[in-house]
C-alpha positions in Angstrom: -87.7 64.6 -34.7 -87.7 64.1 -38.6 -85.2 62.5 -40.8 -84.3 66.1 -42.2 -83.6 67.5 -39.0 -81.0 64.7 -38.4 -79.1 65.2 -41.6 -79.2 69.2 -41.0 -77.8 68.5 -37.3 -75.3 66.5 -38.9 -74.4 68.6 -41.9 -71.3 70.8 -41.0 -72.2 74.4 -41.0 -70.3 77.7 -41.3 -68.4 77.4 -38.1 -64.5 76.9 -38.3 -64.2 74.5 -35.4 -66.8 72.3 -37.2 -65.3 72.4 -40.7 -62.0 71.5 -39.6 -62.8 68.7 -37.0 -65.5 67.3 -39.5 -62.5 67.0 -42.2 -60.2 65.8 -40.0 -62.5 63.0 -39.0 -63.2 62.1 -42.9 -59.6 62.1 -43.6 -58.7 60.0 -40.9 -61.4 57.6 -41.7 -60.3 57.4 -45.5 -57.1 56.8 -44.6 -57.6 54.0 -42.2 -59.7 52.3 -44.8 -56.9 52.5 -47.6 -54.5 51.6 -45.4 -56.4 48.4 -44.3 -57.4 47.9 -48.0 -53.5 47.9 -49.1 -52.1 46.2 -46.5 -54.1 43.6 -45.1 -52.7 41.3 -47.8 -50.8 37.9 -47.4 -47.8 39.4 -49.1 -47.6 42.2 -46.7 -47.9 39.8 -43.7 -45.0 37.7 -45.5 -42.8 40.6 -45.5 -43.7 41.3 -42.0 -42.9 37.6 -40.9 -39.8 37.7 -43.0 -38.5 41.1 -41.3 -38.6 43.2 -44.4 -35.7 40.8 -46.0 -36.1 37.8 -48.2 -32.4 36.8 -48.2 -31.7 37.0 -44.5 -33.4 34.3 -42.3 -31.6 35.3 -39.3 -34.5 37.7 -38.4 -37.4 35.6 -39.4 -40.2 34.9 -37.0 -40.4 31.3 -35.7 -43.6 29.0 -34.8 -41.9 29.1 -30.9 -41.6 32.8 -30.6 -44.9 32.7 -29.1 -49.1 31.9 -29.4 -51.1 32.5 -32.3 -52.3 35.6 -31.4 -48.7 37.0 -30.6 -47.5 35.9 -34.1 -50.9 37.4 -35.8 -50.2 40.5 -33.6 -46.3 40.8 -35.0 -47.6 40.5 -38.5 -50.3 43.1 -38.5 -49.5 45.9 -40.7 -49.5 49.8 -39.9 -53.1 50.1 -41.3 -54.6 47.4 -39.6 -52.9 48.4 -36.1 -54.4 51.8 -36.9 -57.6 50.6 -37.7 -57.4 48.8 -34.2 -56.6 52.4 -32.8 -58.9 54.7 -34.8 -62.4 54.5 -33.7 -61.2 55.3 -30.1 -59.0 58.6 -31.8 -62.1 59.4 -33.9 -64.6 59.5 -30.8 -61.9 61.6 -28.7 -61.7 64.0 -31.3 -65.3 64.3 -31.4 -65.7 64.9 -27.7 -62.8 67.5 -27.9 -64.5 69.6 -30.8 -67.8 69.4 -28.3 -65.5 70.2 -25.2 -64.2 73.4 -27.5 -67.5 74.7 -28.8 -69.1 74.7 -25.2 -66.1 76.1 -23.7 -66.1 79.0 -26.2 -70.2 79.2 -26.1 -69.7 79.3 -22.2 -67.3 82.1 -22.2 -69.4 84.2 -24.9 -72.2 83.7 -22.5 -70.2 85.1 -19.3 -69.1 88.2 -21.3 -72.7 89.1 -22.4 -73.5 88.8 -18.8 -71.0 90.8 -17.9 -71.6 93.5 -20.2 -75.5 93.5 -19.1 -74.6 94.0 -15.3 -72.6 96.7 -16.7 -75.3 98.7 -18.2 -75.9 97.7 -21.6 -79.1 96.9 -21.6 -81.2 93.6 -20.8 -82.6 93.6 -24.6 -78.9 93.7 -26.1 -77.8 91.0 -23.7 -80.6 88.7 -24.3 -80.6 89.2 -28.1 -76.9 88.1 -27.7 -78.1 85.3 -25.6 -80.6 83.7 -27.9 -78.0 84.3 -30.5 -75.7 82.1 -28.2 -78.4 79.7 -27.5 -79.5 79.1 -31.2 -76.0 77.7 -31.8 -75.4 75.8 -28.6 -77.0 72.6 -30.4 -74.8 72.6 -32.9 -72.0 72.3 -30.3 -72.3 68.8 -29.9 -71.9 68.0 -33.6 -68.4 67.0 -33.4 -69.2 64.3 -30.6 -71.9 63.0 -32.9 -69.6 62.4 -35.7 -67.0 61.0 -33.6 -69.3 58.7 -32.5 -70.5 57.8 -35.9 -67.0 57.4 -37.0 -66.4 55.0 -34.2 -69.4 52.9 -35.1 -68.6 53.1 -38.6 -65.2 52.2 -38.5 -66.0 49.0 -36.1 -68.5 47.9 -38.6 -66.2 48.4 -41.5 -63.9 46.5 -39.8 -66.3 43.5 -38.6 -67.5 43.6 -42.2 -63.8 43.5 -43.7 -62.6 40.7 -41.2 -59.2 41.4 -42.1 -58.1 40.0 -38.7 -59.5 36.9 -39.2 -57.7 36.5 -42.6 -54.4 37.7 -40.9 -55.1 34.6 -38.2 -56.0 32.1 -40.7 -52.9 32.9 -42.6 -50.8 32.9 -39.4 -52.5 29.1 -38.6 -51.5 28.3 -42.0 -48.0 29.4 -42.1 -47.5 27.6 -38.7 -49.0 24.5 -39.9 -46.9 24.8 -42.8 -43.9 25.4 -40.5 -44.6 22.4 -38.4 -45.2 20.2 -41.3 -41.6 21.3 -42.5 -40.2 20.8 -39.0 -41.8 17.2 -38.8 -40.5 16.5 -42.6 -37.3 17.5 -41.4 -37.0 15.7 -38.0 -38.4 12.7 -39.7 -35.8 12.9 -42.5 -33.2 13.3 -39.4 -34.7 10.4 -37.6 -34.3 8.2 -40.7 -30.9 9.4 -41.0 -29.8 8.9 -37.7 -31.5 5.2 -38.1 -29.8 5.0 -41.4 -26.6 5.8 -39.4 -27.3 3.5 -36.8 -28.0 0.4 -39.0 -24.6 1.3 -40.9 -22.7 1.4 -37.5 -24.6 -1.5 -36.5 -23.2 -3.5 -39.7 -19.9 -2.2 -39.2 -19.9 -3.6 -35.5 -21.1 -6.9 -36.5 -18.5 -7.1 -39.3 -15.8 -6.1 -36.8 -17.3 -8.3 -34.1 -17.3 -11.3 -36.5 -13.6 -10.5 -37.7 -12.7 -10.0 -34.0 -14.1 -13.4 -33.2 -12.4 -14.9 -35.8 -9.1 -13.2 -34.6 -9.7 -14.2 -30.8 -10.2 -17.7 -32.0 -7.1 -17.8 -33.6 -5.4 -16.0 -30.9 -7.3 -18.1 -28.6 -5.7 -21.4 -30.6 -2.3 -20.0 -30.2 -2.4 -19.0 -26.8 -3.4 -22.5 -26.0 -0.6 -23.9 -27.9 1.9 -21.5 -26.2 0.1 -22.5 -22.8 0.8 -26.1 -23.3 4.3 -25.3 -24.3 4.6 -23.7 -21.3 2.7 -26.1 -18.9 5.4 -28.9 -20.5 8.1 -26.4 -19.9 7.0 -25.9 -16.4 6.1 -29.4 -15.9 9.8 -30.5 -16.9 10.9 -27.6 -14.6 8.9 -28.7 -11.7 10.1 -32.4 -12.4 13.6 -31.3 -12.2 13.3 -29.3 -9.6 11.4 -32.1 -7.7 14.9 -34.4 -8.3 17.1 -32.0 -7.4 15.3 -31.4 -4.3 15.4 -35.1 -3.8 18.9 -35.4 -4.3 19.6 -32.6 -1.9 17.3 -34.4 0.8 19.3 -37.8 0.0 22.5 -35.8 0.3 21.4 -33.9 3.3 19.6 -36.4 5.2 22.6 -38.8 6.1 24.6 -35.8 7.0 22.1 -34.8 9.3 22.1 -38.2 10.7 25.6 -38.1 10.9 25.4 -34.6 12.8 22.9 -36.3 15.3 25.2 -39.1 15.7 28.1 -36.8 16.3 25.8 -35.0 18.9 25.1 -38.1 20.3 28.8 -39.2 20.4 29.4 -35.8 21.9 27.1 -36.5 24.6 28.4 -39.5 25.4 32.0 -38.0 25.5 30.6 -35.5 27.9 29.3 -38.3 30.0 32.4 -39.9 29.9 34.5 -36.9 30.7 32.1 -36.2 33.7 32.4 -39.5 35.0 36.6 -39.2 34.5 36.1 -35.7 36.4 34.5 -37.5 39.2 37.3 -40.1 39.2 39.9 -37.2 39.1 38.2 -35.1 42.0 37.9 -38.6 44.0 41.4 -38.9 43.4 42.5 -35.5 44.1 40.3 -35.6 47.3 42.3 -38.9 48.4 45.5 -36.8 47.6 44.3 -34.2 49.5 43.3 -36.3 52.7 46.7 -38.0 52.4 48.6 -35.0 52.0 46.8 -33.7 55.1 47.8 -37.0 57.0 51.3 -36.3 56.0 50.9 -32.6 57.5 49.9 -34.0 60.3 52.4 -36.8 60.5 55.2 -34.0 60.1 53.8 -31.7 62.3 53.6 -34.3 65.1 57.3 -35.2 63.7 58.0 -31.7 64.4 56.5 -31.3 67.7 58.2 -34.7 68.8 61.4 -33.4 67.2 61.2 -30.4 69.3 60.6 -31.9 72.3 63.4 -34.1 71.9 65.6 -31.4 71.3 64.7 -29.7 74.7 64.7 -32.9 76.4 68.4 -33.2 74.7 69.5 -29.5 75.9 67.8 -29.8 79.6 69.3 -33.3 79.6 72.9 -33.0 78.4 74.0 -34.8 81.6 71.9 -37.3 81.3 72.5 -38.2 77.4 75.2 -40.8 78.1 72.8 -42.5 80.0 69.9 -42.6 78.2 72.4 -43.2 74.7 70.9 -46.9 74.4 67.0 -45.5 74.6 67.8 -42.7 72.1 69.2 -45.2 70.0 65.9 -47.5 70.5 63.8 -44.7 69.7 65.8 -43.6 66.7 65.3 -46.9 65.6 61.5 -47.0 66.0 61.3 -43.4 64.3 63.4 -44.7 61.2 60.9 -47.9 61.0 58.0 -45.4 61.5 59.7 -42.8 58.8 60.5 -45.7 56.4 56.6 -47.0 56.7 55.5 -43.7 56.1 57.8 -43.1 53.1 56.4 -46.7 51.7 52.6 -45.4 51.9 53.5 -42.1 50.7 55.3 -43.7 47.9 52.5 -46.1 47.1 49.6 -43.5 47.4 51.8 -41.0 44.8 52.7 -43.5 42.5 49.1 -45.1 41.9 48.1 -41.3 41.9 50.4 -40.6 39.4 49.4 -43.6 37.4 45.8 -42.9 37.4 46.1 -39.3 36.8 48.3 -40.1 33.9 45.9 -42.8 32.7 43.1 -40.7 32.8 44.5 -37.6 31.0 46.2 -39.9 28.3 42.5 -41.5 28.1 40.9 -37.7 27.7 43.4 -36.9 25.7 43.2 -40.1 23.1 39.0 -40.0 23.4 38.9 -36.2 22.9 41.5 -36.6 19.9 39.6 -39.4 18.3 36.3 -37.7 18.9 37.5 -34.5 17.2 38.9 -36.4 14.5 36.3 -38.4 13.7 33.7 -35.2 14.1 36.3 -33.3 11.6 36.4 -35.9 9.3 32.4 -36.4 9.4 31.9 -32.6 9.0 34.1 -32.4 6.3 32.4 -35.0 4.2 28.9 -33.6 5.3 30.2 -30.2 4.4 31.6 -31.8 0.9 28.2 -33.6 0.3 25.8 -30.5 0.9 27.9 -28.5 -1.3 27.6 -30.9 -3.8 23.9 -31.3 -3.5 23.3 -27.4 -2.9 25.7 -27.1 -6.2 23.7 -29.5 -8.1 20.6 -27.8 -7.0 21.4 -24.2 -8.1 22.6 -25.6 -11.5 19.3 -27.5 -11.8 17.5 -24.7 -10.6 19.3 -22.2 -12.7 19.1 -24.5 -15.8 15.3 -25.0 -14.8 14.6 -20.9 -14.7 16.8 -20.1 -17.8 14.5 -22.6 -20.1 11.0 -21.1 -18.3 12.3 -17.5 -18.7 13.0 -18.3 -22.4 9.8 -20.1 -23.0 8.0 -16.6 -21.3 10.2 -14.6 -23.2 9.2 -16.3 -26.8 5.4 -15.8 -25.7 5.1 -12.3 -24.5 4.5 -10.9 -27.6 1.4 -13.1 -28.5 -0.1 -13.1 -25.1 -0.4 -9.4 -24.4 -4.2 -9.8 -25.1 -4.3 -13.2 -22.8 -2.8 -11.7 -19.7 -5.1 -13.3 -17.2 -4.2 -17.1 -18.3 -0.2 -16.2 -18.2 -0.9 -14.6 -14.8 -2.5 -17.8 -13.4 0.8 -20.0 -14.6 2.9 -17.5 -13.3 1.2 -17.7 -9.9 1.2 -21.6 -10.4 4.7 -21.4 -10.7 5.3 -18.8 -7.9 3.5 -21.5 -5.5 5.7 -24.4 -6.7 9.0 -22.0 -6.4 7.6 -21.0 -2.9 7.2 -24.7 -2.0 11.0 -25.6 -2.9 11.7 -22.1 -0.9 9.9 -23.6 2.0 11.9 -26.6 1.4 15.1 -25.2 1.3 14.3 -23.1 4.4 13.5 -26.3 6.3 16.6 -27.8 5.2 18.1 -24.5 6.6 16.3 -25.0 9.6 17.6 -28.7 10.0 21.2 -27.7 9.3 20.7 -24.6 12.1 19.5 -27.3 14.4 22.8 -29.4 13.5 25.1 -26.5 14.1 23.1 -25.8 17.4 23.6 -29.0 18.5 27.4 -28.8 18.0 27.3 -25.4 19.7 25.7 -27.0 22.3 28.2 -29.7 22.3 31.1 -26.9 22.0 29.4 -25.3 25.2 29.7 -29.0 27.1 33.1 -29.1 26.3 33.6 -25.5 27.5 32.0 -26.9 30.6 34.2 -29.7 30.6 37.5 -27.5 30.1 36.1 -25.2 32.8 35.6 -28.6 35.3 39.4 -29.2 34.1 40.3 -25.6 35.2 38.7 -26.2 38.6 40.7 -29.5 38.9 43.7 -27.6 37.8 43.2 -24.9 40.2 42.5 -27.2 43.1 46.0 -29.1 42.2 47.7 -25.8 41.8 46.3 -25.0 45.2 47.5 -28.1 46.6 51.0 -28.0 45.0 51.5 -24.5 46.7 50.7 -26.2 50.1 52.8 -28.7 49.3 55.3 -25.9 48.5 55.2 -24.3 51.8 55.2 -27.7 53.6 58.7 -28.2 52.2 59.6 -24.7 52.7 59.0 -25.6 56.4 60.3 -28.7 56.4 63.5 -27.2 54.9 63.9 -24.7 57.7 63.6 -27.7 60.0 66.3 -29.6 58.3 69.2 -27.8 59.8 68.1 -29.1 63.1 66.7 -32.3 62.4 69.0 -35.5 62.1 66.6 -37.2 59.4 67.8 -35.2 56.8 67.7 -38.1 54.1 64.6 -39.4 54.6 63.2 -35.3 54.3 65.2 -35.1 51.0 63.3 -38.3 49.5 59.9 -37.0 50.5 60.7 -33.2 49.2 61.5 -34.9 45.8 58.8 -37.0 45.6 56.4 -34.0 46.5 58.4 -31.7 43.8 57.8 -34.5 41.3 54.1 -34.3 42.3 53.8 -30.7 41.6 55.6 -30.7 38.1 52.9 -33.3 37.1 50.1 -31.3 38.4 51.8 -28.1 36.5 52.1 -30.2 33.4 48.7 -31.2 33.4 47.4 -27.1 33.9 49.6 -26.4 30.9 48.6 -29.1 28.9 44.8 -28.3 29.5 44.3 -25.2 28.2 46.2 -25.7 25.1 44.1 -28.9 24.6 40.9 -26.5 25.2 42.4 -23.9 22.9 42.9 -26.8 20.1 39.5 -27.9 20.5 37.8 -24.4 20.6 40.0 -22.8 17.8 40.3 -25.7 15.4 38.0 -28.1 14.8 35.2 -26.2 16.0 36.0 -23.1 13.9 36.5 -25.2 11.0 33.4 -27.1 11.5 31.2 -23.5 12.1 32.9 -22.0 9.1 32.0 -24.9 6.8 28.2 -24.8 7.9 28.3 -21.1 7.5 29.2 -21.9 3.9 26.4 -24.1 3.4 23.8 -21.7 4.9 25.0 -18.8 2.7 25.3 -21.2 -0.5 21.7 -22.2 0.6 20.6 -18.3 0.9 22.0 -17.4 -2.1 20.0 -20.4 -3.8 16.8 -19.0 -2.0 17.6 -15.2 -3.6 18.3 -16.5 -7.3 14.7 -18.4 -6.8 13.2 -15.6 -5.9 14.6 -13.4 -8.5 13.7 -15.8 -11.4 10.4 -15.6 -9.4 9.9 -11.9 -9.8 11.0 -12.0 -13.6 8.4 -14.4 -14.4 5.9 -12.4 -12.8 6.9 -9.2 -14.6 7.1 -11.0 -17.9 
């Protein structure tokens, strides 16, 4: 194989297919070389980087869009892209020409063989086949051209080095972009640091001025706190003095109430003893009345027997006249003795009962008068003390409220200290309230003692009521006995003696009725007047103390709100 033969084989012949494919391959090679030569420049790459517009930066590429290879592929021009794919295209075109030539030659050989088989003659067929075989080698020229073009373009691309230059340009572009970004970040950091420094300087100045203002405010607050403490101290001192005055005014009244309760208990004991004595006297009266009734019954029986004897022994009356006179004299003596005994018993009973009732009335009136006077004085003293305490507390609370009102505008930023002061004032007011509540409890205990005394007096009145009922029953029994005796007077010769006994019994009955009438009046007087007056006075005192406590709570709430 000689070089001339190779050149002769590579040169195109007169075959149209060879000419067409040869010209096409040569034109594509030239076009690719020209486009790469013209387009593979930094200006073209810069244009692709900017998206074809220099003024609009919205479509520009960024270093963050991908790796350096991705960016290099993005800025590649059309010629560079054709240079990448053109060797393969040329190789395929050469193969296409070869396959077309082979296909045509095979079709022609098939036609020759068909004609030879049909009787066209073997000589002509062999001549045609020989002509076809002579041009069969030329069918592979296009493939050879394609392979040569592929190798040539690859060698030229490697020699030109446009990809390396484009990659280096992209590296420089990205480096420039990174440096620009670093510079911008550095400037931003410096600006941010400068802004922070400026802010810190302003904060320092503001803190300094605020510290000075807080120092002045704290000094003013300290002065106001001292003034408030002085006002509170004076208010507490006034409150303490008022409480001491209230204690001095209330304690004697409580002692007086205790002494009154003791006197009431003593009076109850005396009343109980008097009731026992009166019960014993009533018992003796009942026994004497029972004895009188028995004697009268015996007298009635004897009189009945005598009348029977007189009716049965009328014939013997003359003979027994002397005996009857003697019996009448003895009966008169017995009646006189009975009359004297009954008169003495009734007289002593009346005298003792009258003295007892008089003593009870005088003692009860004296005790109730003393209790009323004492409770009146106690009420006046407590009312005066409560009024003084109310005025002192009112003045104190008004002073505290005025001081708090003056210091509200300045103490808004120092509310914690003021709350502590308010809580201290609250504790003091609560202590005063507890003291007032204790005084209320003592007064309520006094009221309870007076109420107990009233209940004891009610019990005494109940006992008087029992005595009155027993006396009424005795009077009713005596009245029944008198009615029986009056019925017997029609047939009895002892009319004058029975009249005397009847008068005495009626006198005792009237006395008992008077006692029965006076006791309810005395009880009503004790329950309705003195006790009610005392209870109303003490109720007014308790109401004043309650209003004072409510007023203290109101001032306390106003202080807390301020």
